[in-house]
Structures are given as structure tokens and as C-alpha cells.
N, C-alpha and C positions, 0 to 999 in steps of 0.2 A: 419791429415798432410795438407795441402795445397799446391801446387805449385808456386814456388816463382822463375819470370826471372834472367836471368844471371847477368842482370843489378843489380838488387836488391840484388843479392846474394851478389854479391861483394861492393855492398855499404852498405852492413848490413855487413859483414866482416871489411872493413875496419874503418866506422866511429861506427857503430851502439856496434861492440866488444870493441872498445879501448873507447869508448866515454863514452856509452848510460851505460855499463854491471853494473858498479857501483849504479849508477841510478836508474837501474831496480830495483834491489833487495831490496837499500834502501827505495825507496818512488814508486815503484809500485806495490807491493807487500801490500797486507790493513795494513793499522794503526794495526787496532782490531787481536789478533791471530788467524787467517786464519785455523793454522793449526795446529793439534792436536797431539801431540806423544804419547797422552795415545792410542786412538784406531787405531794410525797410525802405529806402530810396532808390526809385527804379526812373531809367529815362523815360522822360515826359514823351507821350505820344506826338503834343505839337506844343509851340510855344506859343501860350494864350496871352502873354503879355501886351503884344504890339497887333492883336487881330483887331482887324475891321471888317464889316459888311462892304457891300459892294457898292453902296452907298457913301463909305467912309467914316459910317459912324462905327463904334467899339458896339459885338454885341452883348445883351443881357448875358450877365455868367449866373450858374446855379452851380449849386454843390450840392456833392452822393454818397455820402456813407455807407461801405456793406462789411457790416459783420457775419466773422466764419468761421463754424469750426465741423470741419468733416470726420467723418467715420472715427464717431463715440462709441459705437460697437459694446453697451450697455455698461461703459466705462462712468458711470453716474455717481456710484459708489463713496463713501471716506476714503480717503487716499492713503490711509498707513489703519494700523489695527488701534489706535491712540487719537483718531482725528475724530473731533465731534461735528467736523462738516461733511458737506460732501465735493465731490468735483463736479457736479453740474450748480450746484449751490453759490460756488464762486465765480464759475465760469456768466451764470446768472448778473451776479451782482460787478462782477467787472463789465460784462456790459452794458448797464447802467450806467454806470460809469463813464463808459465810451460811449456814451448818450443815443444806446437803443430804444428809448421813449421819443426820441428827437424826430420830428414832422419829414427832415433828412434823411432819416437812417433806415436800412433796411439788414435784416437778420437772415442767410440765406443759409439753409442746409446742405450739405454735397455728396448727401448718403452714408448707409448702413447706421444706421440708427442702434440697431441692435443685434446683439448676436450671442448664440450658446444658449445655455438651460435658463439661465434668468430671462432671458428672450424670448425661449420656448413657455415657461410657465406664465407668465402673462401676460402673453400672444403681445408683446412691446408698447402695452397700455401706460408702465412709469417713464418709458423712455418719451411717449410723445406728449403725456402731459405734462412732464415737466420740461421739457423743451416749449411745450405750448404758452406753460406761465413764464417761461425765461425770454419769449417776445418773439420766436420765430416767423418769419412772415411766408417763405413759401420753402419746401424741400425736395428733392429728386432722390428715388426709394436707390436703396443701394444693393448689389448681387446678392446679399444676406437678410435681404427680406424676404426670400423667397429659399430660405435654408428648408423650413416647413411646410405646410401646406400654404395654398393660394387662403386660404381662408385667413390665415392666422396674419399675413400682410392686409387683408382685407379690417382686420380688427381694427390695428393700428392705424390706417389711413382712416376711416369713419370716427375714430376719436380723435383726429388731428385738429386744433385749430386754425391750421395755414393750410393752403392748399398744397397737393403732393402735381408734381409735374411730371410727366416724360413722354417725349412726342415719339419716341420708338416703340413703346408699349402699347399694346390694345389688349382688352381682358372679355373674354363671351358672357362672363357675370354685367347684365348690363350697371348696376349698381355700381358696381368696382371702376368699370369702364368710364361710367360719367365720376367717378372720386378723381381719377386720377386721369386729369385734365391732359393735353399736351402744353399751356403756356399760361399764365395768369398777367392780368396788366395791374402793377401796384400804383398808389399815388405817394411821391417822397421826393420831398426839395422841388416842389412845386410842377413837376413834370410828373406823365406816364410812363413807368417803367414796365419795361417787358420782359417777361421772365419765362424760358421755357426750358425742360429736361431733357438732358438725352443719357443712357445708361450704357455701359461699355457692349459693342456687337459680341463680345464673346460670351456673354450672360450663361447661354444653354451650356456652355463648355464647363461651365464654373459649378452650377449648380442643376438639377433633375427640375426642367420647366415640366408645370405639370401641361395638357392639351388645353388648358383653358388660361391660358399666358402665349399671346404673339409679339414674339419679337422682331423687329425690322433691326436688320443689320447694316442698310445701308443708311447710317448715320449723317453724311452728306446731304443726301434728300432730305432726309425728313429733319434737317438742320435747317436746310434755303426755305423748306412750306410753311416751317414755323417761323422764320422771321419775316417773308414774305406775309403769312398771317396778321404778325403784330403789326408791319408796316400798313397794313390795312385797317388795324385799330386807332391807327396813329397815334403809335407811342414815340418818346423821345429819345428814350434808350434803350437798349436792347442787351440782354446778360444771358446767357449760356450756363445752367445750370450743372453741373454733368458729373458723372461718376465713370471715369474708366480712366486705363492707362497710359501715361506720359506719351508715348509711340502711337497713342490711338487719338488724344488730343491734338497735336501738333500738326496732324494731317488737316483735323478736323477742322480747325480756325484758319489754317489755309485754305481750305478750298470751300469755306461757307461765308457768303459774303452780310455784313450787314451784323455783325455784332463786335455792342463794343470791350465788353466785358465776358471772362469767363471764372465762374468761381467752380472750382473742381476738387473730384475725392477720388477716394479708388485706391491710389498707389503707396500710400500713407507717406508719402515725403514733403517735404516744405521747400517749394520753386516757386519761382515766376521768372514769365518768358514772351515777352511781346511779338508778336507775328502779324506776318503784315497779309491781308486777306486780297480774294481777286480783284474787290472794289479799291484796294490802294489802302485800306482804313486797317489802323494798328491794330489791333487787337491784343487785349490783356489777358493771359494767362494766370493764375493765384491758386495755387495747390497749397493747404494750412496740415498738413501733419496726418494725425492719427491719433485717438483714444482722448480726446480732449487736454492734449497736453499744452497747446495754448489755442487763445482766438484771437485771430488777425482782422485790423480793418483794410479795407481798401477806399481811399477818399478818389474820387471824379471831381472837374471840375469840369461843367458843360455849358458850350457856348453855341448857338443857335442848331443841338441836335450834334454835334460833335463833342468829344472829350477829348479837351486841349492840354490838358494836365493828370496826372495821376501820382498817387503815391500811398505806399504799401506801410502796414505799421504791424508787428508782430508781437504776439504779449505772451509770454508763458505764466501758464494758471499753475499756481504753489501754493503748499500748505496754509502758508501763513497770511495768503491772504482774506478779506473780508466773504462773508457766505450769505445766501439769501434764504433768512432763515424758514420761510415758507416751504418752498422748493422743498428746500434739506428734510421739513417735517414729514412732507407727502413722499419721499425717495424711501427713507426711514422705516416707514411703518411695512413697505415692499420689503427692503431689504433683509429687516430685522427676521420676518417672516420667512423670505430664501433659506436664512445660511439656519435658519431653526429646520429647514425641509432638506436641508443639503445631508443630514444623518437618516432621511426617511428612506424605505428604500424605492427602488427605479424598476427594478427587478430580481430575477432568484436564477443562480446558477444549480443543477442536478451533480454537477460532478467539482473535485476540488482546482482551482486552478494552480498552475506551477509558473511562482515568477522567481523560484530560483536561478541567482546570478549562474552558480554554478551550471543549469539545467540550459536556460535561456544562450548562456552566452559558448555554447560548443557544440547545438543540436535542437531540434525540433520540439518544441514546447506546447500544449494546448494552450496557453496564455498567447504566444508568440503566432499561434494561427489564428485565433480571435481577433488581434489584433490587425494582423496583416491581410483578413479577410474583410473584416469591418472597410479597410481603404479602399481595398479593389470592388466589393458587391456597392460603394456608396457613392467612389470617387466617377462619374462619368467619362466614358471611353477606355477606360483602363485595361492594360491587359494584363501587366506583371507589378505588385506590390512588393516593396524591401524598406523595410524597418529596423535600425541597427537595435540591436539589443538594449545598447545602455540608453535607450529612449526609454524602455520599458522598467518599471523597479519593482520595489516591494520587498525582493530578495525573500520570499516566505512564500506558505502554500496557503491560498486562502482556501477555508473550506469551502463546502456545498452550500448552499443557503444564501438569504438575500443580497443584495449587491446596493448600494447605496452611491451617492454622487461621492462622497466622499472615498469611496472603495477605488471607483475611477481617478481621483484625482491621486490614491496612490500610487496607482497602475501605472499612470500618464501624468508626473507630474510637472512635466516643461509646457511651455506656451508653444510645440510644435506646429508649424504650418505643412500642409502639404503640396506637393510641388511634383506638375508632370513633366516628365521628361520623356523627347522624343528621341529613342537610343536604338543602334541595328542590334542583333543578335548577338554579334562579336562582342560587343560594348556591353552586354549584359552578364556574355561569358569573363569578360575581364572582371567587371564588379564583382562577381561570386568568385573568382578566383582569390582576390582582393581579400573578401571576407574568409574565403575559407586557409587565407594564415593563419589568421586568429585563432585559431587551434594548433598548439606547440605538442610538435612530437621531439623526444631524444632524436640528435642526429638527423634535423631535418636541412642543417646545415644554413641556417638563416636565423641572428639572433634576435632575439625577442625586441629591441629598440630600431630593428629593419622591417618589423611587420607588423598589419594592425593590431591594435588592442583588442582587448576580450569583447568589449563594448561596437568594436563594431562587427562583429559576428551579426551576420543579417537574418532577421526572420522573413519568409517571404509566402506569399499568395501568388497564384497563375500558373508556376511552372515547378516542374519535380527534376532532382537531379544527385548524384550520389558525391560526397567528396571521400575519395583516395589518399588516403591520408599518408601514405607511403609513397606515393609521389613526388615530383619536385613541389615546392611553394613556391606560395608567390613570393617575392622580398623585395622591398624598398629599401634603397639609400637615400635617407633623408640627409637635408643640409641641414648643417649644423647651426645654420642662423636663423631659427624654425620662432614664431613667435606661438604666444598660447590664444588657442583658438576661444570664441566665446561660448561660454558653459548654455548648451543646448540641447541637452541627451546626451552628453556621455560626460567619460574623465580623461579624454586625450588631447593631444592637440594636431593641429592644423599644418603640413609640412609641406616645403615645397620637397620634391625626390627625383631620385633615379631610380628607373628601373633596374634592380640588377640578374631578376627571373621574372618571366611572367607566370609561371604558376603550370601545373598542369595536371591537381588534383581535382578539377569540377569531371564528371563524367557523366552520358546517357543525361544529359542537357536538352528537357521536352516543355512543351507549352499544355497549358489545360485550357480547351476549346468548347464550344459549348455540343459538338460535335465529336470531342475524343481528344485524347491527347498524341498531339504528336511533335515530332524536331523540333526543337528552336535552329529557325533559320539563319545563318549567321550573318548575311546580305540583308536581310527584310528589316524593317522598322518598325518598332512594336513602342506603345505609350507606355513608360512606367511611372509610377507612382510612389515617391521617396517624399522624405520631409526636409524643410531648409535647411538641419543641421546638415545633413550628410550630403544635400542638393549642393553646399557652399565648399567643401572640401574635408568636414567634420569628421572624424574618426580615420585619417586617412585617404579619406575617398577625393585624392586630387583629379581623377579622370572625370569624377561628375562633376567636380569643382570647374574643368576646364572643358566642358562642352559648351558652346555659344547659346548667349541666352537668349538665341530666336528660337533654338532649340527647348526652351523651358518657358513654362506655365505656372506661374503664382496662380494655387485655386484660391487662398485666403482662406480654406478650408481650417478650422482649429482639431487638430488630432483628440484632443479628447473629447472635446462637444461632437465628433463624430462618434466614437466608440458608445458616448453615453446615448444617445440616440438611439443606435442598432440593438443595445443590449434595450433598449426601452421598447421599442416594436416586435422584439424576438424575443422575446422573455417567455415562458422559462429559456435559457440555453445552456446546451449540450455542446462545450466546443470540445475535441478531442485532437489526435493527430491521426494523417494517413500518410504517414511514411514520405511526402513530399522532401524532406532533407532525409535523405540515409549515408551516416557516416560509417565508412569500411575505414580499420583499424587492424 
């Protein structure tokens, strides 16, 4: 909800209302069907048509519209190579069409404004200022706000024109702690609207928090305290602006009283659900996807401080939509400078990097060690890192010298995300047996179509082992009714299968610890980091796909960004090999 001048208001009433309203609805809304009634209509928390007060009179009704686009992740640029506009420009233009400037509308952002090298380069300032221009009224930080230093986070917080709220975070920096409030009170639709923020209690498992960040994991307690404070402020409506997974969101709504609406993000999913809170109130939860792919509306009808009706509109952002020229002009100046800078060096390697497929997919290489080690070193709480060689591209030897962003994009071209899995030593060995089957030896009695593809061979960190190619190999009898897997780092298919032979190739399997190298305990549980592709069964890793979701944790860490940051911090680099994988032929 942006402030407008008196002159603009008068002009809007006299001119826009008379001349352009029809044009707005006929032409400004996207030509493609952006409103989906199948997902937009939600059960009403109550029936307000015949609602009466204790005296028999019907209460005064107020309406409130909420706009939401969570998890933009710095996706504010042109939407294609030929696009002359920007995603954020179209989001802002659609927000205007949907009433962003109206007195009864609030625009709320549910976290993860920025991510990656662009966010790092400019400390989130282009993202936060473009969203300020778009009229955002309040935001909660997401986990990616802490990908870099707390000082980086402070940069965008202090540049925001809107309040940043989070009730379960504190900071030792007095200025930052003052800038990030537990809650804020906004005026809209003739009502006082209280908005408080909550970030995932697993934040310190996703990112490495500095000692200057204090996380309160009991979100129920912090939520109830925020609601109590807002009630003391005399608000009419309470909205929780959250950044947490669905399995965190639902119990939060069930155990915190007094919340009328939850606008959430973090899980990158589009969903809504109504939950009954301890006080019997129906709390509507709305999540709106990721990357600015859609802009959603939540319309509330309020009577006597109770939400008596609600509806949801979901609007897809498409390239043929109108654009906000001022926002696009602002963003493009950063974008053009950024794309030019991609060819600039971010680090230096003193040795060539071996990206040859023939080497990566049959044994250890220094490039494979570099990628796997960057995962284990930089993802909190990881014992072992496994990365399928098919995710590492280039098929060449990069000479010693400067490394640019484009170099890293060439090495890791896919949008792979790191997933942490709790696995036993026995499960790790099973996974390595599958990896070893990618090496084909004459007479090993397993047809090529019954073993993992070459891209499934794993580069590793945190473990040492030998592959005895003369021993029995893992062999899988794939179901003929297989379906192609989504391309995410390899050239294969994910298939249901029956194990014909568990394999005996992996020998002398050991774990690398701070105190030394020890045997891997088959019965002990370890934290293993993989990419989302093989976690979902890609490259034949049906065993990883079968592991219950309760033992998996999506870190949302982009592998390309992780390697980039590791090179920047540790340049010049001299990656070598240490015989962590010994192939015995």
C-alpha cells in the first residue's frame, strides 16, 4: 500500500476511474487465464450473511485484501533472453491492477528476497528497493537472508521502506535488533492490522548462523507472545507472516490462538488450508509458490473483529503482461552491470581442473573432490557428501588461471539443491555399491541396462574406500514400465527396480573425522548431503528415493552458489586428489 499525493489522488478519481477502469479490466489483466477459480475458492471460516450482534443488529463489515509473492530468490530480471521487461516490473504492475494502492490492501512478503551471487554482490539492495517501489508493506526474513554475513542482511533491512518483522529472532547488533521488530501494526480497510513474523526453527540447520544471531526455536511460545502484544495494541486483525515448512506451519497454527490469517513461504509450494486454533478460531493458511511465478490475493470480510468470509485468487506472472517501467529501469541498471561482471574473475586455481567425463565417471578427480568438499565443508552438520558425476559438466580440462562466474556455471549448470539425509553406514555402503556398478568390466555378468548409468558414479567427501572391480557388482532389474526422470544433473532415467545382486565391490570403507580415519559403522547413523536429483531417485538411486521424508531435509542451498562462494573465500585454490576412491582393476 503506497502513499499517493493529493494531486495524484484527484487525477486518479477524475481521470482513471472514468476513462481507464474498463481498459484496466479488459486489457491490463493478462490475456492468459491467470485467475484459477479451482484453487482460489476456499471454505469460508464462517457464514457472515445472517450474522447478528447480541442486540440483534448486523455488525459493520470491513474488507481487507492481502497481496502475496513469497520466495522471490532474486528472480527479478527479464523472463527470457528477448524480454524487454522484468519479472518484478510485471509483479508490481499486476499488484497495481489488483488494488495495491487502495486503502484496504496490504502487500506482504513471506521471506527469501534474495539468493546467490547477485544477492551477494549488491547485498540485496536491488531486491529490497524494487519491492519497496512495488509497495510491499511488511516482510519476514527468510533463511537465505543469512547465506552470507549478518552485515549483508543488515544492508537490505536498513534499505527497506517497509518494516521487517520476526518474533523468534534477536540480534546482538543494537541497530539491527531495533530494525527487525517482533511485529508491526498497519492501518487498512478502517482496521488496525497486526502483523508478526516467524522464521523456521530449523534455521541454524540450514545456514551457518553467526554468534550475533539469536534463534528462538519454540515458535509456539513466540507466536503466543506476539499475539498477546498485538491484542494489547488493540488490533482488529492478526496476521502471521511466516517462513517455514508445511509440517512446521500446521502445528504452529494449531497451537497458537488468535491468528486470523497466515501468509507463508519457504516450502516453494502453492497450497492453502484452514486449521482450528486452540480458541476455536479458524485460521486460514496461504502459501504462494516461488520465484515470483504468481501473485496471490486473499480477501477477508471482517465483522466485529472476526473473519467471517474469505477467498483466494491466484494470478500467474507471464511475459505478455504489462510492466512497471520505473521499476524495470531501476533493476536493469543492476542487471546489466551484473551480467557484465559474470565474465570477471572470482578466484584463481593454481592447477588445472579435470572435468573430463571419462575421468569423473570412473574414479576420483580434483574437480570432483573440489565440488564434494565444498558441500561437506559449508553445509552445517554434514558427515559425508555424495555428488553424482553427471551433475558436474564441462567434459574438458580447465587450465590453471582465473575462475569466473561463467566457469562455475559451466561446471555446475543445473539448479541442483542440497538435501541432507540421515543414513546408516549400511545404507551408505549400499549407495556406494550402486555407484561402483557404473564402472563396467568385461565378464561382470550385469547387462548395461541393469546397472547405474555412468553419470551415477559418485564423487565423495568425508569417506575413503576401494572399488574392487573383480568382485560382484550391484545389479538392478529395472521395471519395463519406467518413466523418464526430470533432467537435473544427468542423462538417465529414474525407474522402479528389483535388486538382482547387492554388490560386493566396496572394500575398506572408512569415515574421515577430525580425530582421524575410522571404520564406517554399519549400524550408526550419519548425516549425508546429496543433491535433490539423486535424493529423488535420479541416476538409479531408488534407495535414496525410498528413504522416508522424515529423514530428509531440503537445505534450499543452491550447489552452484555454494561452490562460487567457496572459491571466492579460499582463492587461490589448489585442489588435488587424495586417493579417497581407489579403483582396483
